[in-house]
VEXDREN-2710 file (C-alpha; in Angstrom, 1 decimal):
% VEXDREN-2710
k/r/px/py/pz
1/MET/-14.7/-4.1/-56.5
2/LEU/-12.5/-2.1/-54.0
3/THR/-13.4/-2.7/-50.4
4/LEU/-12.5/0.0/-47.9
5/LEU/-11.8/-1.3/-44.4
6/PRO/-11.9/1.2/-41.5
7/LEU/-8.8/2.2/-39.7
8/CYS/-8.3/1.1/-36.1
9/VAL/-5.5/3.4/-34.8
10/LEU/-3.5/6.4/-36.0
11/LEU/-0.2/7.0/-34.1
12/PHE/2.3/9.8/-34.6
13/ILE/6.0/9.2/-33.9
14/PRO/7.2/12.0/-31.5
15/THR/10.7/12.5/-33.0
16/LEU/10.1/11.7/-36.7
17/PRO/7.7/12.9/-39.4
18/TYR/6.0/9.5/-39.4
19/LEU/2.5/8.2/-38.7
20/LEU/1.5/4.6/-38.1
21/SER/-1.9/3.3/-39.1
22/SER/-3.5/-0.1/-38.3
23/SER/-6.6/-1.6/-39.9
24/HIS/-9.0/-4.5/-40.1
25/ASP/-7.0/-5.7/-43.1
26/ASN/-4.5/-7.2/-40.6
27/LYS/-1.7/-4.8/-41.6
28/ILE/0.2/-1.8/-40.2
29/LYS/1.4/0.9/-42.4
30/LEU/4.1/3.6/-42.0
31/TRP/3.6/7.0/-43.6
32/ASN/5.9/10.1/-44.1
33/TRP/3.9/13.3/-44.0
34/ASP/7.0/15.4/-45.1
35/LEU/7.0/13.4/-48.3
36/ASP/3.3/14.2/-49.1
37/TRP/2.1/11.2/-47.1
38/CYS/4.3/8.7/-48.9
39/LEU/3.8/5.1/-47.8
40/LEU/7.2/3.9/-46.5
41/ARG/6.5/0.4/-45.3
42/VAL/3.8/-2.2/-44.7
43/PHE/4.2/-4.5/-41.7
44/VAL/2.7/-7.9/-42.2
45/GLY/2.4/-10.7/-39.7
46/HIS/-1.0/-10.6/-37.9
47/SER/-3.8/-12.9/-39.0
48/ALA/-6.6/-10.7/-37.7
49/SER/-7.5/-7.0/-37.2
50/VAL/-4.7/-4.9/-35.6
51/VAL/-6.7/-2.9/-33.1
52/HIS/-3.9/-1.0/-31.2
53/VAL/-0.3/0.1/-31.7
54/THR/2.1/2.0/-29.4
55/PHE/5.7/3.1/-29.5
56/ASN/8.4/2.1/-27.1
57/PRO/9.1/5.4/-25.1
58/LYS/12.7/4.3/-24.7
59/ASP/13.3/3.6/-28.4
60/ASP/11.3/5.4/-31.1
61/ASN/12.4/2.8/-33.7
62/THR/10.4/0.0/-32.1
63/PHE/6.7/-0.3/-31.5
64/ALA/4.2/-3.0/-30.3
65/SER/0.9/-4.0/-31.8
66/ALA/-2.2/-5.7/-30.4
67/SER/-4.4/-7.9/-32.6
68/LEU/-7.6/-9.9/-32.5
69/ASP/-5.5/-13.0/-33.4
70/ASN/-4.7/-13.2/-29.7
71/THR/-1.1/-12.0/-30.1
72/THR/1.0/-9.0/-29.4
73/LYS/4.0/-8.3/-31.7
74/ILE/7.0/-6.1/-31.4
75/TRP/8.4/-4.5/-34.6
76/SER/11.3/-2.4/-35.8
77/LEU/10.6/0.5/-38.2
78/GLY/13.4/-0.9/-40.4
79/SER/11.8/-4.4/-41.0
80/HIS/8.6/-5.6/-42.5
81/SER/8.6/-8.6/-40.1
82/PRO/8.1/-8.7/-36.3
83/GLN/11.0/-9.0/-34.0
84/CYS/9.0/-11.3/-31.6
85/THR/5.5/-12.5/-30.8
86/LEU/3.9/-12.7/-27.4
87/GLY/1.0/-15.1/-27.1
88/GLY/-0.6/-17.3/-29.7
89/GLU/0.0/-20.9/-30.3
90/GLU/3.7/-20.5/-29.3
91/HIS/2.9/-19.4/-25.8
92/GLN/0.6/-21.4/-23.5
93/GLU/0.5/-18.4/-21.1
94/GLY/-0.9/-16.1/-23.8
95/HIS/-4.3/-14.6/-24.1
96/LEU/-7.3/-16.8/-25.0
97/ASP/-9.1/-14.1/-26.9
98/GLY/-8.3/-11.0/-29.0
99/VAL/-5.7/-8.6/-27.6
100/LEU/-7.3/-5.1/-27.4
101/CYS/-4.6/-2.8/-26.0
102/VAL/-0.8/-2.8/-25.3
103/ASP/1.4/-0.3/-23.3
104/TYR/5.1/0.0/-22.4
105/PHE/6.4/0.4/-18.8
106/THR/8.0/3.8/-18.4
107/LEU/9.0/4.3/-14.8
108/SER/12.3/2.3/-15.1
109/ASP/14.5/0.5/-17.6
110/LYS/12.7/-2.8/-17.1
111/PRO/11.7/-4.4/-20.4
112/TYR/8.0/-4.7/-19.5
113/LEU/4.8/-4.2/-21.5
114/ILE/1.2/-4.9/-20.5
115/THR/-1.6/-6.3/-22.7
116/CYS/-5.3/-6.7/-22.1
117/SER/-7.8/-8.9/-23.8
118/ALA/-11.4/-9.9/-24.4
119/ASP/-10.7/-12.9/-22.2
120/GLN/-11.2/-10.5/-19.2
121/THR/-7.6/-10.4/-18.2
122/ALA/-4.5/-8.3/-18.5
123/LYS/-0.9/-9.7/-18.7
124/VAL/2.5/-8.2/-17.8
125/TRP/5.3/-9.4/-20.1
126/ASP/9.0/-9.3/-20.2
127/TYR/9.5/-8.7/-24.0
128/GLN/13.2/-9.7/-23.9
129/THR/12.6/-13.1/-22.5
130/LYS/9.1/-13.4/-24.0
131/ARG/7.8/-14.5/-20.6
132/CYS/4.5/-13.7/-19.0
133/LEU/5.3/-12.3/-15.5
134/GLU/1.8/-11.9/-14.2
135/THR/-1.9/-12.3/-15.2
136/LEU/-4.2/-9.7/-13.7
137/LYS/-7.7/-11.2/-13.1
138/GLY/-10.9/-9.7/-11.6
139/HIS/-12.8/-8.0/-14.4
140/THR/-16.1/-9.7/-15.4
141/ASN/-16.1/-8.5/-19.1
142/SER/-13.6/-7.6/-21.8
143/VAL/-10.6/-5.6/-20.6
144/THR/-10.6/-2.9/-23.2
145/ALA/-7.7/-0.6/-22.2
146/VAL/-4.7/-0.7/-20.0
147/CYS/-1.7/1.6/-19.1
148/PHE/1.3/1.9/-16.9
149/HIS/0.9/5.3/-15.2
150/PRO/3.8/7.6/-16.3
151/VAL/4.3/9.2/-12.8
152/ILE/2.9/6.8/-10.2
153/PRO/3.9/3.1/-10.0
154/ILE/0.4/1.8/-10.8
155/ILE/-1.3/-0.1/-13.6
156/ILE/-4.8/1.0/-14.7
157/THR/-7.1/-1.4/-16.4
158/VAL/-10.6/-0.6/-17.6
159/SER/-13.4/-2.9/-18.8
160/GLU/-16.8/-3.1/-20.4
161/ASP/-18.0/-4.2/-16.9
162/ALA/-17.9/-0.4/-16.0
163/THR/-15.0/-0.7/-13.6
164/ALA/-11.4/0.6/-13.5
165/PHE/-8.9/-1.4/-11.5
166/ILE/-5.8/0.1/-9.9
167/TRP/-2.9/-2.3/-9.5
168/LEU/0.6/-1.8/-7.9
169/ALA/3.1/-1.9/-10.8
170/THR/5.7/-3.7/-8.6
171/THR/3.7/-6.4/-6.8
172/PHE/0.8/-6.5/-9.4
173/ARG/-1.5/-6.5/-6.4
174/LEU/-5.0/-5.1/-6.8
175/GLU/-5.2/-1.9/-4.7
176/LYS/-8.5/-0.3/-5.6
177/THR/-11.7/-0.8/-7.7
178/LEU/-13.4/2.2/-9.1
179/LYS/-16.9/2.1/-10.3
180/LEU/-17.4/4.4/-13.4
181/ARG/-20.4/6.7/-13.4
182/SER/-23.7/5.6/-14.8
183/ASN/-22.3/2.1/-15.5
184/SER/-20.2/3.6/-18.4
185/ARG/-18.4/1.1/-20.6
186/CYS/-14.8/2.3/-21.0
187/PHE/-12.7/1.9/-24.1
188/ALA/-9.6/4.1/-23.7
189/ILE/-7.3/5.7/-21.1
190/GLY/-5.3/8.9/-21.6
191/HIS/-2.8/10.8/-19.5
192/GLY/-0.5/13.8/-19.7
193/THR/3.2/13.8/-19.3
194/GLY/4.1/14.4/-15.7
195/SER/0.5/14.5/-14.6
196/TYR/-1.3/12.6/-11.8
197/GLN/-4.5/12.8/-13.8
198/ALA/-6.0/10.2/-16.2
199/VAL/-9.0/10.4/-18.4
200/PHE/-11.2/7.5/-19.3
201/GLY/-13.0/7.4/-22.7
202/CYS/-16.5/6.0/-22.0
203/ASN/-19.6/5.5/-24.1
204/ARG/-21.4/8.0/-21.9
205/GLY/-18.6/10.6/-22.1
206/PRO/-15.1/11.1/-20.7
207/VAL/-14.3/10.7/-17.0
208/LEU/-11.4/12.6/-15.5
209/MET/-9.7/11.3/-12.3
210/GLU/-6.7/12.3/-10.4
211/PHE/-4.5/9.7/-8.8
212/SER/-1.9/9.9/-6.1
213/LEU/0.0/7.5/-3.7
214/GLU/-2.4/9.0/-1.0
215/ILE/-0.4/7.9/2.0
216/PRO/3.0/9.6/1.9
217/LEU/6.2/7.6/2.7
218/ALA/7.6/8.9/5.9
219/SER/9.5/7.6/8.9
220/MET/10.5/9.3/12.2
221/ASP/13.5/8.4/14.4
222/LYS/13.8/8.6/18.2
223/LYS/15.0/12.2/18.0
224/GLY/12.0/13.3/16.0
225/THR/13.8/13.7/12.7
226/ILE/11.6/12.7/9.8
227/VAL/12.7/11.3/6.4
228/PHE/10.1/11.3/3.7
229/ALA/9.8/10.7/-0.1
230/LYS/8.5/13.2/-2.6
231/HIS/8.4/11.6/-6.0
232/ARG/12.0/10.3/-6.5
233/GLU/13.5/12.7/-4.0
234/ILE/14.2/11.8/-0.4
235/TYR/14.1/14.7/2.2
236/VAL/15.1/14.9/5.8
237/GLY/13.4/17.4/8.1
238/SER/12.4/18.3/11.6
239/ALA/9.2/19.8/12.9
240/ALA/8.7/22.3/15.7
241/ASP/7.4/21.1/19.0
242/LYS/3.9/21.5/20.2
243/GLY/3.0/25.1/21.2
244/THR/4.5/27.0/18.2
245/GLY/1.4/29.1/17.9
246/ILE/0.2/27.5/14.7
247/GLU/-3.5/27.6/14.3
248/ARG/-5.3/24.3/14.3
249/PRO/-6.4/23.2/10.8
250/CYS/-10.1/23.7/9.9
251/TRP/-11.4/20.6/8.2
252/GLY/-15.1/21.2/8.6
253/TYR/-15.8/19.1/11.7
254/GLU/-13.4/20.3/14.3
255/GLU/-15.4/18.8/17.1
256/LYS/-13.9/15.4/16.1
257/LEU/-10.4/16.8/15.5
258/TRP/-10.0/19.0/18.5
259/ASP/-6.6/17.6/19.4
260/PHE/-4.9/18.1/16.0
261/GLU/-2.2/20.8/15.7
262/GLY/-0.2/21.8/12.7
263/HIS/3.6/21.8/12.9
264/HIS/6.1/24.1/11.2
265/TRP/9.1/22.5/9.5
266/VAL/12.2/23.7/11.3
267/PHE/14.3/22.5/8.4
268/ARG/13.7/20.4/5.3
269/HIS/16.6/19.4/3.1
270/LEU/17.0/17.2/0.0
271/LEU/18.9/14.1/1.1
272/THR/19.2/12.2/-2.2
273/THR/17.5/11.5/-5.5
274/CYS/16.6/7.8/-6.3
275/ASP/16.9/6.3/-9.8
276/PHE/13.7/4.4/-9.0
277/TYR/10.3/5.4/-7.7
278/PRO/10.2/4.8/-3.9
279/GLU/7.5/2.4/-2.6
280/SER/8.6/2.0/1.0
281/LEU/10.8/4.0/3.5
282/GLU/11.7/3.0/7.0
283/HIS/14.3/3.8/9.8
284/SER/16.2/0.8/11.2
285/PRO/15.1/0.1/14.8
286/ASP/18.5/1.4/16.1
287/ASP/18.1/4.6/14.0
288/ARG/21.5/4.1/12.4
289/SER/20.1/3.9/8.9
290/VAL/17.1/4.5/6.6
291/VAL/16.2/2.2/3.8
292/VAL/14.3/3.3/0.6
293/CYS/12.9/0.5/-1.6
294/GLY/11.2/0.4/-5.0
295/ASP/11.3/-1.1/-8.4
296/GLY/13.2/-4.1/-7.2
297/LYS/16.0/-2.0/-5.7
298/TYR/17.0/-0.6/-2.4
299/ILE/19.4/2.0/-0.9
300/ILE/20.5/2.2/2.7
301/ILE/21.3/5.8/3.9
302/ASN/23.2/6.7/7.1
303/ASN/21.0/8.5/9.5
304/SER/23.8/10.5/11.0
305/LEU/25.9/13.3/9.4
306/PRO/27.1/13.1/6.7
307/ARG/24.0/11.3/5.5
308/LYS/25.4/9.2/2.6
309/VAL/24.3/6.0/0.9
310/ALA/25.9/3.2/2.9
311/SER/24.7/0.2/0.9
312/SER/22.5/-0.7/-2.1
313/GLY/21.3/-3.8/-3.9
314/SER/18.5/-5.5/-5.7
315/ALA/15.5/-7.1/-3.9
316/LEU/11.8/-7.2/-4.3
317/GLU/11.4/-6.9/-0.5
318/PHE/13.5/-5.5/2.3
319/VAL/12.7/-5.8/6.1
320/TRP/14.6/-4.7/9.2
321/SER/15.2/-6.9/12.3
322/SER/14.4/-5.2/15.6
323/LYS/17.7/-6.6/16.9
324/GLY/19.9/-5.1/14.1
325/GLY/20.4/-6.4/10.6
326/HIS/17.9/-7.0/7.8
327/ALA/16.6/-9.5/5.3
328/VAL/15.9/-9.3/1.6
329/LYS/13.9/-11.4/-0.9
330/GLY/14.5/-11.6/-4.6
331/ASP/12.6/-13.3/-7.4
332/SER/12.8/-16.7/-5.8
333/SER/11.6/-17.9/-2.4
334/GLN/15.1/-17.6/-1.0
335/ILE/15.6/-15.0/1.8
336/GLU/19.0/-13.7/2.6
337/ILE/19.7/-12.4/6.1
338/PHE/22.4/-9.7/6.9
339/ASN/23.9/-8.4/10.2
340/LYS/23.9/-4.7/11.2
341/ASN/27.2/-4.2/9.3
342/PHE/25.4/-5.4/6.1
343/ASP/27.4/-8.6/6.0
344/LYS/25.5/-11.7/4.9
345/LYS/25.1/-14.2/7.8
346/GLY/22.5/-16.7/6.6
347/THR/19.8/-17.9/4.2
348/VAL/16.3/-19.1/4.6
349/THR/14.7/-21.1/1.8
350/PRO/11.1/-22.1/2.8
351/PRO/9.7/-25.2/1.1
352/TYR/6.7/-23.3/-0.3
353/SER/6.0/-20.3/-2.4
354/VAL/6.7/-17.1/-0.4
355/GLU/4.3/-14.3/-1.0
356/ARG/5.8/-11.6/1.3
357/ILE/8.2/-11.1/4.1
358/PHE/7.8/-8.8/7.2
359/GLY/10.3/-7.6/9.8
360/GLY/10.4/-6.7/13.4
361/THR/10.9/-8.9/16.5
362/TYR/10.6/-11.9/14.2
363/LEU/11.1/-12.6/10.5
364/ALA/7.6/-13.3/9.2
365/VAL/7.3/-15.2/6.0
366/SER/3.8/-15.5/4.5
367/SER/2.3/-18.0/2.1
368/SER/-1.2/-18.2/0.8
369/ASP/-2.4/-20.3/3.8
370/PHE/-0.1/-19.5/6.7
371/ILE/2.6/-17.3/8.2
372/ASP/5.9/-18.7/9.6
373/PHE/7.7/-16.7/12.3
374/TYR/11.4/-17.2/12.2
375/ASP/14.0/-16.5/14.9
376/TRP/16.4/-14.0/13.4
377/GLU/19.5/-15.5/15.0
378/LYS/18.8/-19.3/14.6
379/CYS/16.9/-19.0/11.3
380/VAL/14.4/-21.5/12.5
381/VAL/10.5/-21.4/12.6
382/ILE/9.3/-20.7/16.2
383/SER/5.6/-20.4/15.3
384/ARG/3.2/-20.9/12.5
385/VAL/-0.2/-19.1/12.2
386/ASP/-2.9/-20.1/9.7
387/VAL/-4.5/-17.2/7.7
388/THR/-7.6/-17.2/5.5
389/VAL/-7.1/-13.7/3.9
390/LYS/-4.2/-12.1/2.1
391/THR/-1.7/-10.5/4.5
392/ARG/-1.1/-6.8/3.8
393/ASN/1.3/-6.2/6.7
394/ILE/2.5/-7.5/10.1
395/TYR/3.3/-5.2/13.0
396/CYS/5.4/-6.6/15.9
397/SER/5.4/-5.1/19.4
398/GLU/8.9/-4.5/20.7
399/SER/8.2/-5.0/24.4
400/ASP/6.0/-8.1/24.1
401/ASP/5.4/-11.0/21.8
402/LEU/2.3/-9.3/20.5
403/VAL/1.8/-9.3/16.7
404/ALA/-0.9/-7.5/14.7
405/ILE/-1.7/-9.2/11.3
406/ALA/-3.4/-6.9/8.9
407/GLY/-5.2/-8.6/6.1
408/ASP/-7.1/-7.3/3.2
409/SER/-10.3/-7.3/5.2
410/SER/-9.4/-8.1/8.8
411/LEU/-7.1/-7.4/11.8
412/LYS/-5.9/-10.2/14.0
413/ILE/-3.8/-9.7/17.1
414/LEU/-1.9/-12.7/18.5
415/ASP/0.3/-13.5/21.4
416/LEU/3.2/-15.6/20.1
417/ASN/4.2/-16.6/23.6
418/CYS/1.6/-19.3/23.2
419/GLU/2.2/-22.3/20.9
420/GLY/0.7/-21.6/17.5
421/GLY/0.0/-18.0/18.5
422/LYS/-3.0/-17.3/20.8
423/THR/-5.6/-15.2/19.1
424/LEU/-6.4/-12.2/21.4
425/SER/-8.8/-10.4/19.1
426/VAL/-10.1/-10.5/15.6
427/ALA/-11.7/-7.5/13.8
428/GLU/-13.6/-8.4/10.6
429/ASP/-14.2/-5.8/7.9
430/LYS/-11.2/-3.8/9.0
431/CYS/-8.5/-2.9/6.5
432/VAL/-5.5/-1.4/8.2
433/LEU/-3.6/1.1/6.1
434/ASP/-0.9/2.0/8.7
435/GLY/-0.1/1.1/12.3
436/VAL/2.4/1.3/15.2
437/TRP/2.7/-0.2/18.6
438/VAL/2.9/2.3/21.5
439/MET/2.9/1.4/25.2
440/ASN/1.6/-2.1/24.5
441/CYS/-1.2/-0.5/22.5
442/PHE/-1.7/-1.0/18.7
443/ILE/-2.6/2.3/17.1
444/TYR/-3.7/2.2/13.4
445/ILE/-5.5/3.9/10.6
446/THR/-8.3/2.1/8.8
447/GLU/-9.4/2.4/5.2
448/HIS/-12.2/4.7/6.4
449/ASP/-9.6/7.1/7.8
450/GLU/-10.3/6.2/11.4
451/LEU/-7.5/6.8/13.9
452/THR/-8.0/3.8/16.2
453/TYR/-6.3/2.0/19.1
454/CYS/-6.6/-1.4/20.7
455/VAL/-4.9/-2.1/24.1
456/GLY/-2.9/-5.3/24.4
457/GLY/-5.0/-6.9/21.7
458/ARG/-7.6/-7.8/24.4
459/SER/-9.9/-4.8/24.3
460/GLU/-12.4/-3.6/21.8
461/ALA/-11.0/-1.2/19.2
462/THR/-11.6/2.5/20.1
463/VAL/-11.9/5.1/17.4
464/MET/-10.1/8.3/18.6
465/CYS/-11.0/10.5/15.7
466/PHE/-11.7/10.7/12.0
467/LEU/-9.0/11.9/9.6
468/PRO/-10.0/14.3/6.8
469/ARG/-7.8/12.5/4.2
470/PRO/-5.3/9.6/4.0
471/MET/-2.3/10.1/6.2
472/SER/0.8/8.2/7.2
473/LEU/1.3/7.5/10.9
474/MET/4.5/8.0/12.9
475/VAL/5.6/7.9/16.5
476/SER/8.8/8.9/18.3
477/PRO/9.8/6.6/21.2
478/ALA/11.1/9.7/23.0
479/ASN/7.5/11.0/23.2
480/PRO/5.1/8.0/23.1
481/SER/2.2/10.1/24.2
482/ARG/1.9/11.7/20.8
483/VAL/1.6/10.4/17.3
484/TYR/2.3/12.4/14.2
485/LEU/0.5/12.3/10.9
486/MET/1.6/13.5/7.4
487/ASP/-0.8/14.1/4.5
488/GLU/0.0/13.8/0.8
489/GLU/0.9/17.5/0.7
490/PHE/3.6/16.9/3.3
491/ASN/1.8/18.8/6.0
492/LEU/2.6/17.5/9.5
493/PHE/0.1/17.2/12.4
494/GLY/0.3/16.0/15.9
495/TYR/-2.3/14.1/18.0
496/THR/-2.1/13.5/21.7
497/LEU/-3.0/10.0/22.8
498/PRO/-5.3/9.4/25.8
499/THR/-2.4/8.1/27.8
500/SER/-4.2/7.9/31.2
501/LEU/-7.1/6.0/29.7
502/ILE/-4.7/3.6/27.9
503/ALA/-2.6/3.0/31.0
504/TYR/-5.8/2.3/33.0
505/GLN/-7.1/-0.2/30.4
506/ARG/-3.7/-1.9/30.2
507/LEU/-3.5/-2.3/34.0
508/VAL/-7.0/-3.7/34.2
509/LEU/-6.3/-6.3/31.5
510/ARG/-3.2/-7.4/33.4
511/GLY/-5.3/-7.7/36.6
512/GLU/-3.4/-5.0/38.4
513/LEU/-6.5/-3.3/39.8
514/VAL/-4.7/-1.5/42.7
515/GLN/-2.5/0.3/40.2
516/ALA/-5.5/0.9/37.9
517/LEU/-7.3/2.7/40.7
518/GLU/-4.3/5.0/41.2
519/VAL/-4.4/5.9/37.6
520/PHE/-8.2/6.4/37.3
521/PRO/-8.3/10.0/38.8
522/SER/-6.0/11.2/36.0
523/ILE/-8.5/10.2/33.3
524/PRO/-10.3/13.4/32.1
525/GLU/-14.0/13.6/32.7
526/GLU/-14.8/13.5/29.0
527/GLU/-13.1/10.1/28.6
528/ARG/-15.1/8.4/31.4
529/ILE/-17.6/7.2/28.7
530/SER/-14.7/5.2/27.2
531/VAL/-14.0/3.7/30.6
532/ALA/-17.7/2.6/30.9
533/ARG/-17.6/1.1/27.4
534/PHE/-14.3/-0.7/28.1
535/LEU/-15.6/-2.3/31.3
536/ALA/-18.9/-3.2/29.7
537/ASP/-17.0/-4.9/26.8
538/LEU/-15.1/-6.9/29.4
539/GLU/-18.4/-8.2/30.7
540/VAL/-17.2/-7.7/34.3
541/THR/-20.6/-7.9/35.8
542/GLY/-22.6/-9.8/33.2
543/TYR/-25.4/-7.2/33.3
544/LYS/-27.0/-6.0/30.1
545/CYS/-27.5/-2.3/30.3
546/GLU/-30.7/-1.2/28.5
547/THR/-31.9/1.5/30.9
548/LEU/-30.4/4.1/33.2
549/GLU/-31.3/2.0/36.2
550/ASP/-29.4/-1.0/34.7
551/PHE/-26.4/1.3/34.2
552/ALA/-26.5/2.5/37.8
553/LYS/-26.5/-1.1/39.0
554/GLU/-23.5/-1.8/36.9
555/GLU/-21.7/1.3/38.2
556/ALA/-22.2/0.1/41.7
557/ARG/-20.9/-3.4/40.8
558/TRP/-17.7/-1.9/39.2
559/ILE/-17.0/0.0/42.4
560/GLU/-17.7/-3.1/44.5
561/LEU/-15.3/-5.2/42.4
562/GLY/-12.5/-2.6/42.6
563/TYR/-12.4/-1.5/38.9
564/VAL/-13.2/2.1/39.7
565/PRO/-12.7/4.1/43.0
566/PRO/-15.6/4.6/45.4
567/GLY/-17.8/7.5/44.7
568/THR/-17.2/7.4/40.9
569/THR/-20.0/8.5/38.7
570/PHE/-20.3/8.3/35.0
571/PRO/-22.2/10.7/32.7
572/GLN/-25.7/9.4/31.9
573/THR/-24.7/9.5/28.2
574/SER/-22.5/6.5/29.0
575/VAL/-25.4/4.1/28.8
576/GLN/-26.1/5.3/25.3
577/ALA/-22.5/4.6/24.3
578/LEU/-22.6/1.0/25.4
END
C-alpha cells in the first residue's frame, strides 16, 4: 500500500527553473518545472524529517537543510550526498533536539549560518570550519524560526513561548524582547528585500513589525561638524546655529519640550561608503580622525580636508584614548595599543576572558565579574571595580577621574582617585542608551527616552525632558551649554542645558558655598524647584518636609547655613516636588 507523507517545505531557486521539496520521508528532492516537473535528483542523508531548506544567497548551487535528527546539512545541487554536517553525534556543541529552521548570513561575506531548535536555543555556525560560534539562550519553549535580517545587523528568533528576541548579529547580545500579541505562537519569519519590515507567521494570524537601528550613529567635533552613518554610507555635515528661524517641532506635548529647536543642515556631503554595515562611529578626542566600525572591521578617516581613509584593519572592538592613540581587540583576549600615528606600541593580554573594552581617560577591560582600568602609557592596571550586571558602556570624564558605568539595568558613577574606585552614586533600574560628560556633569538618555543629568555623580539624577523617540546625543566642547540630538530620520535638534543650576549644584557639592551664592541669582525662577529638590536630597537640615510649614522651616535653615542668599523664597509647589 502506498503511503503519502506530507511535504514540509517548497523552495524555488531564484536563478534556475528548479524547485526543492523536503518531506517527512527524510529526503530532499530537486524538480525542474521547465521539463514538465521532472525529478532531477534526490538528496539522501538525514535520518528524520527534513523540516526546512534554504539556499545560500551568495551561491545558488548550495543550500542548507534542517532536520529533526538534530543536524543541519549543507548540500551542492550537483551531488546526492551532503558536503558537511553541523551537529549530531559528530559535534558535542550541536543541538540536543530537532533543528527546526536554518538561515544564511547576508550582510557580509562571512561564512555564517544560524539554526534554531526544539531544545529552546539558536546557534550561529561557521560552516567552513564546522564550528559553533555562539549559542543564543533565553527562550522558554521551542525556537521555531530564525533569520539574519537582510538590511539591519540583527538576528531575529521566535518561539512557541510567544516572544521574539532581537540579537545583535556582531556581538550576539540580546538587545530586545518582543511579546507577540494575544500570546501568539510563532512558526515563521518573512522579510522583503531591502525592507526594514518583518512579518511573523503566528497561529492567531500574521504580525507585521518594522525594525530600525533606532539610535543613529553620529559624532560631533569641537567645531560642530557632524559625521553620521546612513546605512553603509558615511556623511559629513554642519548645522545652522540657534536662531535660524526654524519652527520648533510639534510632538504633542510641547510643555515638556519647550527648549527644543530644529536645525537646518548647512551642508551634508557623502564622505565614503563602507563595505560593511557600520555599528559604531566616533571622533578621536583630538578631532584628527573619525573611526567607523562594524562586522569585525574598521576604517579611520581624516577629519580634515581632504577627508580620506587614513588606516583600516580587522577588529571586533576599537576604542580611542583621550591622550591620543587607540586600542583594538580581535577574536582573542589580546588587546593591541597604537599611538596617534597608528603605530603599534604595546599589547595587553589579561589572564581572563575579555568581554568588552572601552576607551577614554583609561583603557577599561571588562570581564563577567569585574572591570580593570589600565593606564594607556604603562599598560598596567591602576584600578579594579567589581560589577554584578553586564556592562553596556563606560563613559570617562575628561577633567576628573569620574567614570560612569552603564549596565543592562543600572548606572554606577565612580571616582577612580580612590583605591578600588569610590562609588558616588548607583541608580538601579536605569538602562543608559547614550551619554556624555559636560562640565563635570553626566548627561544621558535612558531606555524610557528621558534626557537626564547627574552632577559630579553625587546628586540625584534630574530628568530635564522626555524625548519623543530614540535619539543619539552629542555635545561640542566649544559650546558645552547646549547638547544636540539626532533622530533616526537624521533630523537635528538642540537643547539648552540649565547651566546656572548645574554650576550651582557643582559648587555646593564641592563645598564652595560663597561662589554658589554668587551663581544663585542667575538661576531662572522656574528652576528654583530643582534647587529645593537638590538641597532636600542632600539632607542639609535633616528635616522631613510633609507640610508647607515644614518646608518654610527648611527654607529658613538653608538661608541660615548659607546655601541660598538671604530673602530667597521658593514656589509653594516645591514642597510637592520633594
